[in-house]
N, C-alpha and C positions, 0 to 999 in steps of 0.2 A: 832804225830799227823800232819799234813800236813803243811807248811806255805803258807798261799796267801795273796794276794797284798791285797785288797778290798772287803766290802760284805755292802750292800745297806738294810736296815731292814725298812719295811712298817708298818704302822698298816692297816692288812687287805687282806683279797681276793679283794675286791673295788678297792683299790689304788691298789694294784699290776695290777689289768685288766687294769684301766685309762693308768699307765706308759707303760705297755706292747702296749696300742691299739696307744701309741700317739710315740713309740718307744723311750721314755725317758729312759735313762740309758739300753739303750739295747744291750750293751757290754760287760756291769759289771754285775756281781752279786748280784744280789737281792731274795728277800725271806720276804714271808709277816707273820705278826702275828695275829695268829686268834685266840683273848682271846678277855674277855670284863671283866678285874679284875679286875673293878672299884663294878664287883658285886657277892656277893658270897665268900665265906671263901676262905684261902689260908693257908701254912705252910712257914715254914724258907727256905725248902730244895727242891731249886724253880726247877720246871721242872724234879724232882721224881719221882718214880711211885707211890708213896704216894701224890705227887701233884696231877700227872694225876687221881686218884682215885677221889680223894677230887674234884677237878676241872671238872668231868665229871658228877660228881653227882649236881653241880651246874647248868649247861648244859640241864641236861636230857637226857644225851646221854650214851653209854657204854665207859668204857675204852680203847676198839679197835677203836672205833669212833671217840673219842677224840684226840688218839694218830697220826689218818690219817688227821684229820683237822689243829691241831693246833702243835702236834710236829714233824712229817713228814717234814714240809715245813723249820724247825729248823736245821734238821741236817747238811747243811752245816755250820750253827755256832758251833754245838757242835764238829765236825768233823775236823774242819780246826783251826788256829793260823792264823789270820786277822792281818795285818799291821794297817789295816785302817778299822773304821766301819761307816756310817753313818747310823743317823736314819731319817727317814720321820713319822712326826706324824702331827695331827691336833691340833688343841688350846683348845678342848673342855675337857672335867673333864675324858671322857671313854680314849680317846688317852693318857692326860697326867699319866694318870695310869698305862698303859700300857707299855710307854716308861719309867717309875718309873721302873715296872718289868722286862724289858730288861738290863736296869745300874744296877739294884739288881744283874742279874744274872752274868753278865760282871764281878762287884767287887767282887762278891762271888767266879769267876773262875780265879783273882787277874789280869786282863784286865788292862796292867797299858798306852796302848797308849791315844793320844787324841781322842775325839770322835766329833764329827760333827752331829748338833742336826740340823735340818733342819723340821722349825713347817710354815705348810702349810695352805691354806684357805678350803672352802669346795668345790672350786673348782679343788685342790691339785693344787694350785700354792703357790710358796714359799714366804712366809711375814717376816720372822725373821728365824735369823742362829743363832747357837752359838756351841763354843768350850768348852767341857770339861771334867775331866776325872771321871771313874768311878768309883773311891774311895771316900767312902763314903756314898754310894747309897743303901748298901746292909741294914744298920743300918736305913736308913730313911725307908727304904721298911716296915722292921719289926714294925718300931715304928707306920705307919701309917696303914698299911694294915691286921696286924695282932693285935695289941695294942688298934690301933685306935685311936691314942692319937698325938694331935697337936704337930708338931716339931718347936724348936724355933726360926729358920731362914732356909728358903728356898731361894738359892740363883737365881733361875732361875725363872722368875714373872710368865711366864705361867701355869708352875707346883705348884708353891705357890699358887694359883688361884685356881690350879685344886684340889689339897687336901684340901685345906677350903672348896668348893663344895663336895668331896667327903664324910668328916667327917662329913657330916650335913646334905647329901640329904634324908637318909633313917630314920632322926627322925621324931616324928607322928606331931612335927610344922615347920617342913620344906615347901618350898613352892611348892614342888612336891604331899608331902603329903599329904598336907590340899585343895588342887587343885583336888585331889584322891576323897577325904572325902565330898568334895562338890561338886561334880557331878557324886552320885550315882544312877542318873535316867540317865544317858548314860551307854548303852553297853559296854561290855569290850571293843570289837575293836573301838567302836566309842571314847572311854576315851581313850584308847592307839594312836589314830590319834590325839587327841586334845593335849597329852602331847608332842608326838611328833613336833609339830608345835608350841607350845609354851615356851617347853626348850629345844632351841637347845645349847645353851651352855653346859650341863652336856653331848650330844653324846649319849644317850642311844638309844636303839634299841627297836622295838615293841617286842621281845621276854621280854627282862628286865622290862618293863612298864604291860606288860599283868600277869607277876610274882607278880609285886609289887599289880597291882590290885587286883589279886586274895587272896593274902594274906591279903590286906587290909578290905576287903568284908567278908573275913572268921575271921576277929577279931572283926568284930560288934556286 
């Protein structure tokens, strides 16, 4: 494994494109994490073949397509030992669960250096910064994403809020599910557009909402 200085991990292709267009971090290595870990099943062995198989089914793509979009951009993380890692993620639920997965993967790989977490706003401007260690986040990942149980304490305020939203948003009486049930007169696309507008703190995209709408209507 090659030793390298610093890696920046960004939440998704849109942030990666924005930073590239703005020439931000242009002389440093950066990569996007193209996932939506707050939606669908996962397993303990993060980024394994079985993980890719499960996540590709969640996203309704082939495993090769999943590998191309999600895993290939992460190859520098897998193939190098970085002295410094910095994370750049929004404050919404979607992003919080994504970087929890990254931290869990780093914990699983026994990454011991201090990690810098940048929380950005919807214009990708930094609003908060935290220094943390990866240790403990793999257990938190398993507790939250696999066992769907609430941990006793979470030190990071944005992650604490994100986990609370994550553990409740698919329940029948959640604000999102009630909104879907109360607006059955809208078409799928119209309802998804309303959800995007009214539930921004969740950070979900139209694909996740359309899937939720479909499942809700099939259950009626």
